[in-house]
Structure formats: structure tokens, C-alpha cells
C-alpha positions in Angstrom: 54.8 80.8 44.0 54.9 79.1 47.4 57.1 80.4 50.3 58.9 77.1 50.8 62.1 76.8 52.8 64.0 76.7 49.5 62.3 79.9 48.3 63.1 81.7 51.6 66.7 80.4 51.5 67.2 81.7 48.0 65.7 85.1 49.0 68.1 85.2 52.0 71.0 84.4 49.6 70.0 87.3 47.3 69.9 89.7 50.2 73.4 88.5 51.4 74.7 89.0 47.9 73.3 92.5 47.8 75.1 93.1 51.1 78.3 91.8 49.6 78.0 94.2 46.7 77.4 97.1 49.1 80.5 96.2 51.0 82.4 96.0 47.7 81.4 99.6 47.0 82.0 100.9 50.5 85.5 99.3 50.7 86.7 100.7 47.4 85.3 104.2 48.2 86.2 104.4 52.0 87.9 101.3 53.1 91.3 99.6 52.5 92.5 97.8 49.4 92.7 94.6 51.4 89.1 94.8 52.6 88.0 95.5 49.1 89.9 92.4 47.8 88.3 90.3 50.6 84.9 90.7 48.9 86.4 88.4 46.2 87.3 84.7 46.5 91.0 83.9 46.6 91.2 83.4 42.9 88.6 86.0 42.0 88.6 88.0 38.9 87.9 91.7 38.3 87.8 92.8 34.7 86.9 95.7 32.4 86.9 94.2 28.9 86.5 97.6 27.1 90.0 98.6 28.3 91.4 95.0 28.4 91.9 95.3 32.2 91.9 92.1 34.2 93.0 91.4 37.8 93.2 87.8 38.9 93.5 86.9 42.6 93.1 88.9 45.8 96.6 90.3 45.7 96.2 91.8 42.2 92.7 93.1 43.1 94.1 94.8 46.2 96.8 96.4 44.1 94.1 97.6 41.7 92.1 99.1 44.6 95.3 100.8 45.9 95.9 102.4 42.5 92.2 103.6 42.4 92.5 105.2 45.8 95.9 106.7 45.1 95.3 108.2 41.6 91.6 109.1 41.4 89.6 111.8 43.4 87.4 110.3 46.1 84.9 108.0 44.5 81.3 107.3 45.3 79.8 104.1 43.8 76.0 103.8 43.5 75.0 100.2 42.7 71.4 99.3 42.1 68.8 97.2 40.2 70.1 93.8 41.3 68.9 90.8 39.3 70.3 87.7 41.0 69.8 84.0 40.2 70.9 81.6 42.9 71.7 77.9 42.1 72.9 76.2 45.3 76.4 77.6 46.3 76.7 79.6 43.1 74.9 82.6 41.8 74.9 84.9 38.8 73.9 88.5 39.0 73.7 91.8 37.1 73.4 95.3 38.5 73.8 98.9 37.5 76.8 100.9 38.3 76.9 104.7 38.6 80.2 106.1 39.8 80.9 109.7 40.8 84.0 111.6 41.7 83.8 114.1 44.6 86.0 117.1 43.9 86.2 119.9 46.4 83.7 122.1 44.5 81.7 119.7 42.3 80.5 116.1 42.1 81.2 114.7 38.6 79.5 111.6 37.1 82.3 109.3 35.9 80.8 106.1 34.7 77.4 104.5 34.0 77.4 100.8 33.2 76.7 97.3 34.3 78.4 94.7 36.5 78.0 91.1 35.4 78.9 88.9 38.3 79.4 85.3 39.3 79.3 84.6 43.1 80.3 81.6 45.2 79.3 80.6 48.7 82.4 79.4 50.5 80.7 77.9 53.5 80.7 81.0 55.6 79.4 83.6 53.2 79.1 84.8 49.6 82.1 86.1 47.6 82.6 87.6 44.2 84.1 85.0 41.9 84.1 87.2 38.8 83.1 90.7 38.2 83.0 92.0 34.6 82.3 95.7 34.2 80.8 97.2 31.0 80.2 100.9 30.4 77.5 102.8 28.5 80.3 104.9 27.0 84.0 104.5 26.6 85.9 104.2 29.9 89.0 105.6 28.2 87.3 108.9 27.4 87.7 110.8 30.6 85.1 113.5 31.4 86.3 117.2 31.6 88.4 117.9 34.7 89.0 114.2 35.3 91.2 113.8 32.2 94.5 114.2 34.1 93.5 111.9 37.0 92.3 109.3 34.5 95.7 109.3 32.8 97.4 108.8 36.1 94.9 106.0 36.9 95.4 104.1 33.6 99.2 104.5 34.0 99.0 103.0 37.5 97.0 100.0 36.4 98.7 99.5 33.1 100.3 96.2 34.2 96.8 94.7 34.5 96.0 95.5 30.8 96.0 92.5 28.5 97.5 93.1 25.0 
């Protein structure tokens, strides 16, 4: 494989998409709901098919992030093993998700799964167009001490659930 200008541009695009995914995690964990939603395009979609949850548009995605931050213990997302294919101003990627809750006396693993993403370049940078989350185990089955906070979370985001 030759290191042509196209090859280097695609490599730079993959790095910028990885940076976008890092900002996504940092904003939901430590930032504001609005900054989290800004990692998505205006009509972006965040979904968790296993629990029929779907947020469409930045306003809904910000509302979802607000519910996450209000109802769950502090989260820590670890996102790794990115596989990204770039095609001009569009890209598709998959990466692993490991999410932990930081309780005062213990760190608890919440979720292990995959993100399946579509990205779009809007002329000034890469944004998430669609993020679909899948889990290695049922997301509805809360782990140990998180059972009560999970109930509060699912109650808070219930309006995003599709019947």
C-alpha cells in the first residue's frame, strides 16, 4: 500500500473520527448535555435497539444526556478497538464500549458492547450521524447496587422508547 495523498487523508479522517468519539465519551461523562449532543449532526440518531430506545435530533440527544447525568451515578466510558472505513465525506465505524459507574466505595462495570456508527463530514469536522449501541448482555438487567438507579434512568428516558 502506497502512502498517497488519499491514503494520508483517509488516515487523518480516521484519527479525527477517533477524536470525535473521545469527545462524545468525555462530554457525556464530564461535560454538558449540549456539548454531548454537539458531537452529533443536527438530525443525528442515538439508539439502543435492545431496549427500543431512539433519540432523533440534537435536542432529544441532549435531553437523553441530561437524564443520564441526572439519574445515574458518575459514568466512565472506555471506548476502544476502532475499525473505521472512510468514503469521502461519509464513514462507517465500529468500536467497543465498556462503561463503568463510579460509586463512592467501588467502581462497577455496567455495560460491555459495541457501537455501530455512521459519521458525516460537514465541511468543518466529523459528526456522528447515527450511533447504534448493542450489548453483550441485556441492558435492562441492572447489575447489583445499580438496580435502583437503572430504574430511575429507564423511567427518565421512557419517552424515547419505541413501542
